[in-house]
N, C-alpha and C positions, 0 to 999 in steps of 0.2 A: 503494500499499500504506499501512497504518498506520504511524506511528512506533513504537518500542519504548524512546523515551526516556521520562524523567520526567512526570508527568501534566501538564499543561498549564492554565492558568487560563482560564474560559471565555471571556474575551476573546482571549487566544491561541489558544484552538481555533478559533473563528469567524477569526480574522483570517488563519491559516493554510490554512482552506477557502477563503475569499475570495481568498486570494492564489495559488491552484490549488497550494498546497504540501501537505505531510502532516502532519495534524492526529492527535493520540494517539488519538484515537475520532473518529466522526462526530458533529458538533455537530448538537444540537437548537435551532431556534425556529421558533415558528409565532407567526401574529397572529392577534389575536382579536376578533370582533366585539363592538361597544360592549354588545349585548345579553348575551354570555355574561360579560364582566367584570363587570355588574351582578349578574347572578343569583350569581356568585360571590361576590362583596364583600360584598353584602346594604347598598350605602349608596344616598345620596339621589341621584336620577339628574340632578338639576338641580344639585347640588352637583359631580358628578362630573363634567359637562361644562362647567362655568362656573368651578369653583375649579380653578387650577393646582395647589396643595398635595395637593388631594382627589385630582387625578386622578395625579399623579406617586405619591404614596403605593400608588394602587390598581395600578399597573405595578409596582412591586417586592413586593406582596404576590401579583400574579399568579404573576410569574418564580418567587419562594418557592414559591408553592404547586406548580408543574410543573417546577422547576428547569430552566428552560431558559439556554440559554447566552447569550442576548443579549435586549435589551428594545427594541422600537420605540414611538417617540413618534409617534403621528401625528397629534396635536393640538398647537398651539402656539398662541402669542398671545394667553394668557386676559386678558380685562381684569380686575384686581383690584379695580376699581371697581364690578364688573357687580351688585353686592346695593344701590350706591346707585340702579340702576334700575328697580327693583322696586316698584310697586305694592300687590300682593298674591301672597302665594304661599302654596297649600294642596295636601293631598293630594285626589285625587278616585280613584273606581274605576279610570279610566285611567293613572294616575302622578301625579307630581307637576304642577302646573298653576302659571305664573307669568304673573301680567298686569303687563306693563310701563308705564312712566311714559307710554307714547304710545298707551296702551290695546290694543295688539295682545298676544297671548297665544301663550307656548310651552307645549304637552304634551309632560312627558318621561316615557315607558312605563318600567317596571321592566325590561324585555326586548329595549327595539328602540330605534330612532332617534327623536329629537323631532319633533315635529308641529307647526311655526309657523303660527298663524291672524292675519294682520295685520289693522290696524284697515282698515275698510271705507275703500276712495279713499285708503290712505295707503301707504307704502312699506314699513310693518312697524317693526319694532325699530330706535330710531337707528343707524344706522351706516354710514360713508363707504367705499362700494364702491369707487371708483374712486381710482388712486394712479399717480402718473408712473414709480414706480421698480420696486415690488414688487406682488405681487397683495393686495387685501386683504382676501380672503377664501378660506376653502380650500372648493371644492364637495364637501361629504361625499358626499352624495348627490344624487340628481334632486329638484331643490326643496330640499334642505337645504343651508345655507351656515353656516360657522363663520367669525363674524368674528375677523381678525386686529389686535390692537392694536399700531400701529405701534413704541412706545415700551416695548413689554413682548414683543416678537415672538418671543425664546426663551426666556423663563424655564422653561417647563416643562423645556426639551432641557436646558439648561445646569445644572439643577437635576439630574435625571436622571444627567447626566455626573459631576457633584459627588458624588452619595450612591452611583455605581456604584465610585467610588474606584480605576477601571481593572481593576477586576474581571470585569465583564460588557461585553459588545458592544453600544453603544448606536448605534441606527439612527434618522436621522429622516426626514420625509415631504415628498415636494413633490407636487404633482398635473399630469398631463400637460397641456401647452399646448391638446391636441385636448380633453380634457374641459372647459376653462374656456369654450372656442367653443361645444360642447354645451350648457353650462349657459347662457351668454348668450344663445342663439339659441333655446333650446329644442331638446330632441334630435331632435324629429321634422323640424324645421323645417331645423335644421345638417345632418341627413344628407340631406335632399334638395337642400341647397345645393351639397353635394360635387358635384352633376352639374349644378346648373342655375348657380350663382354661384360658380365655383372660384376665381377670383381675389380675390373679397372676401374669402373664407374665409382665404385664405391670407395676406392682409392683416392679417387679423387674428389668426392663427396666428404671424405675425412678432412683433406687439407682445406677445403674452401669452409667448411663446417667451423675450422679453429680462425680462419680469417675473420668470418662473420661474427664467431662469438666474440673475439676482440675488438673488433669495430663495438659490436653492441655494447660490449663492459665498458668501454670508454665512451660511447655517447651517453650513458647513463649519468656520468658525471660533470654533463652539461647542464643538469637540471630538469631534462623532460622528464614528463609525467606518465608517459606509456612510448611502446616503441613497435611500430608496426612490421611484423615480418608479412613482407610482399611476396607470395609464392601462386602466381595466378594461373600457373599451369600446372597444378598438381589436381585439379580438378577430371571428374569424370571423362570429359571430353578428350583428356590427353594418356591418362594411365589408369588402370584398372584399381581397385582396394588393395587388391595382393602388392603391387607395385608400389602403391603409395605407403604401405606399413614397411616396406623393404626398403626403398629410397628416398624416401620423405621423411617420416614420422622420426625415426633415431635420430637424423641429423637437426631438424627443427626443434627438436625437445633438448638439444644441447644449448641450442641457440637462446630456446626460453629460460634455460637453466640462468644462463649469461645475464640476459634482462632482468630476471626476477632477483638474482644476487646481486645487481646495480643498484636494486632500489626503486625500478621501474615497472609498470603492468607492462605485459607482453601479450599481443595479440595477432592472431593469423587473419591473413587476408587470401582467400583463394575464391576464383572466378568460374562461373559455370556451374554445372550440377554437381552436387556434394553432399547430396543426402543419404548416399550409400556409403561416406567416409565421416560421417559428422561424428560419429562413435570416436574414429580413431584420433580425428583432430581434438576431441576432449581429453584422450588419454595423454597428449603430449605434455600435458601440465599449464596450456595457458591459460593466462586469465582471462581473454576474450576471443570472440570469430567475428568476423565479416566477411563478406559480404552478404551471405546467404541469399542468392540470386532465387527470386520467385519465378514460375512459369510465366512467358516463355522463354525467358533469357536462360532459366536454371530449372531447380527442381522441387524446391525448399518452400512449404507452406509454413510460417512463422509461427503458427499455433503448436504444430508438431514437432517443430525444432525446440521449441521451449519446454515439452513434454519430455522430449530425448535429453535434452541439456540437464532438465531437474534442478536448475541452481548452481551449477558447478562453474560457469563461468559467465560472464556479461554476452550480451547479444549487440552488434553494430548492425544495423540494419534495416527494412530491406526492401526499400521504395524503388521499383523500376524507374531506371534514368531514361531509358530509352522508348519503350512502348508505354508508357505512363508520363512521365514528364515530358518527355519531346514530342509526343503526338496526342495527348490526350489533352480535352476540355480543362478548364481548372474544375468544374464542379465535379467532373470525374476523378480528378488529382485529390482533390479534398475528401472526397468519400472513399478512396483507398485508402489516403494515410491516416483518415480515422478508424480504418478496419485495424492496421497495423498498431495504431495507439490502444486498440481495444484487446487486443491480443497480447501486446508487451507490457502495459504500463503496470500490472499487478503481479508482474513475473519480476525476480530480483534480476538487475541488470539489463536493463533495457536502454538502449540509446538509439534514436531513432536517426537515421540517416540512409543516403541511397544505397541501391544494392551494390552497385559499383561506383564508379567515378560519374560525376555529372556530365552527361555528355557535350561538347562542343557549341552546339546548337540549340539546346535548351534556352528557353528565354527566361529571364530575371526573375519575371513573375510567377513563373511556375516555381522556381525554387523555394520564393519567399511564401509558398503554401507552404511549406514546412513548419516553419514558426508560427505561422497563423493558426494551423491546426494545432500545434501543442499549446499554445495560449488557451485555445479556445476549448479543450478535450482532456486534458492530460492531467489535471489536479486529480 
C-alpha cells in the first residue's frame, strides 16, 4: 500500500520502491532513446554524443520536461579533448558529419544512432579498445562502440550526482559480459559459438565479467543509487532459457554482486520476450528487473510477473513505447497506463516506466501522460 506520510523527494521515492518499501506514490522513471532526446532538445548530435557537459545538461533538461523521479546516465567516459581529434566538422542532409584525424568519419543523425565509417584498411577513430582492468568502450549497439576515456571515466556521472544535489535518483549503466562477447565475435558468429565452441565462449565471458565487475564497483563510488545492467540480447528472440542459464546468468550474477557490494542497487534490462526466464533472472540476486515488454513487443503481462516475482525484486516497466506511446491516441495511452498502475501500485517495488527506451518519434505530450496518470491514480 502507498504511504500516507509527508511527500517524499524523488530520490527517496525511488529508493523506497527499489528497497521494496512503501513510497508516497508510484515513482516514474523511463529511459530515453538518444534519438528522442535529440529531437526534444534540439542540440547538435555530435556535441551531445561527445561532450560530457552537453550530455549532462541534456539529461537534466529531459528530466525537467517529464518530471521523472530519476536520471539514467547511460554514457560515460567522454574524452574532453575530442575536438582536437577533428579535421573537419560540417552539417549534411544526413546530420552532423565529423572527419577525424585518421581520415575516418562519423555521421550523427538528428534522431538516431551515429554511423562510423572507418578509413579503408584502418581500425577507425584512434582509441584503445583493450584494457587489463575495465572495458575500454561501451557496445552501444551492433557495430557502434562508445570509447571510455580511462582518466575521465565517470565525469558525466559525477557531474549528474553533483547537480542533482541528492534530490533525484541517479542511475549508472554497465553492459552485460554477454553483450561484449557478441560485440567482439560478431552477433551471428557468437550465437553459433554457444553451440559449437562453448568452452571458448565461457573463457571470454569470464574475462569480460572481471572487467565489467571492476567497472561497476568503481562506478558505485560516484554516489549513484543504482546501476542498470544492459543485457538486451538475452531474451527469447536470441537464446533459449538453457543458454541463458549457462552463458548469461552466472556472469551477470557476479556483476550484481559487485554492484551490491559497492552499496548500489542492481537491476537487469533485457528486451523482448522474457516470460520463460523471469525466474532465472530473479535467481541472479538482482534488486530489480526492467523492461518486461508486454505483447506484442514481448510476452510479459504485469500482473503475472508480480505473481511470479512475489516481492523478491522491484519491477520497472512496462508501458509499450512503440504500439502505445508512438501510435495510440492519448485516451488509449491513459487507459493503458491506469491498468498498469492498478496492477502494480499495491505490489512492493513498482516503478512506472516504459517497457524499453522511449522511441525517437514519440510526441512529448504522450510521454507526459505517464506523470499525469500517476498524479491522478497512484495513491
